[in-house]
N, C-alpha and C positions, 0 to 999 in steps of 0.2 A: 625794486628789490635791492637790498644791500647784502652782499656776500663778502664776509671778512673772516679772518681767522680768529676773531674775538667772539664769534657766536659758535655754539657747539650743538644746538638743537633747535630745529624749526618745526618739528612735528611731521616730517615727511618720511616715507619709507627710505631705507638706505639706498635702494636701487635708483630711486628718483634723485637723491641728493648727490650720489657719486659723480655724475657729470659736472656739477657745480664745484665739488671739492677738487676735481681734477683741474678745472679751469683756474681755480684759486692757486693750486700748487704751481701751475705753469706761469701764471702772471706775477707771482711773488718770488720767483726764483732769483738767485743772487744777481744774475745779469740784468734784471729789470728793476732792481731796488737802488734808490738813492738814499744815502744816509748822510745827513749834514753834520759836519763838525763845527760847532758854534764858535764864533769869535765875537769880540765886543763890537757892537754896531751892526751886526748882521740882521738882515731882513729877508724872510723867506715867504713866498706866496705859492699857492697851488689852487687848482680848479677842483673843488669838491665833487663835481659831477663827472670829471674825467680821470680821476686818480683814486687809487686805494692808498690811504695814508693812516698812520698811527703814530702815537708818541711813545717813546720809551720812558721808563721811570726816571724822574728827575729829583735830585736832592734839593728841595726848596730851602733848606737851611744854608746852603752854600751859594745858590744861584737864584736870581730873581727872574721871573717870567712875566712878560707884558704881552698880552694878546689882544688883538682887535679883529673883529669880524667885519668884513666888507662884502657887500653884494653889488654886483654890476649886472643890470638887466640886459 
């Protein structure tokens, strides 16, 4: 199950969803969030199975993004 702030409806009763919403609020609080300030040559990696992550809007007319997906068994 994926629980993120990007989903707004999963078809469950509010009483059933509230514990998950509370968990999300606690785990995405400011003290738990890392926000990267990009510089030329930066490389960032993360474990998709162990983190909640998202991308902020990016102005692709000013910045080029190059992404590679790598899986390590």
